[in-house]
Each structure stands twice: as structure tokens, then as C-alpha cells.
C-alpha positions, 0 to 999 in steps of 0.5 A: 117168376110168372110169365107176365113178369118175364114178358115185362122184363124181356120188353124192358131190357132192350130199352134200358140198353139203348138208354145206357148206350145213348148216355155213354155215347153222349159222354164220349162225344163231349170228351172228344169235342173238348180234345179236338180244340186246336190252338189256331181255332180250327177243327181237326177236320178243317186241318186235315182238309187243308192238308189234303188240299195242299197235297193234291194241289202239288200233283200235276192236273193230269196225274190227279185221281178223280177223287183228288180232283173232286176234292180240289174242285169242292175246296174253298179258295185258300187266301193269301198266307198270313204273317210273313214278315221277317224276324230281323229288324 
């Protein structure tokens, strides 16, 4: 192999590696997006944020950490519970 061919190969290999990584990453992301669909149409992130909000709201204001208080301050207002009602007629 002459020096010119070696230089071309050395320059091409990183480009091929990046292209393959990009392709594999996009395939993985597509699969993950399909897996996180929930029955109530919320994303996993939305469900986790709502659970964290409920957990932090149960802590008395003066015992919350700064991070918990920032989360409460930045979270949207939670509407009234839906459903309710009883199963008995």
C-alpha cells in the first residue's frame, strides 16, 4: 500500500465510524420512543415529573430542599382529579 492510499484510508475511517454511530443512535432512539408510549398518553418524563411534584408537595415547606422548592415553583398547576365517582349505583 502506498502512502497516498494510507492517508486516504486514515482520513476516511473516522467519517465512516461517525456515520455508523449516527445510524445506530437514530435506530436506538426510534425504538426507545416506541417503548415509552403509555396508556394515558403521557410520556415517561411527564409521569416522573408528576410523581416528583406530588412527593415534594407532601414535604412541609420549611423542610424542603432548595431543589425540591425549585421543582414545586416551576411545575404547572395540577388540575382537579378526574374521574372520581363511585362504582356503587
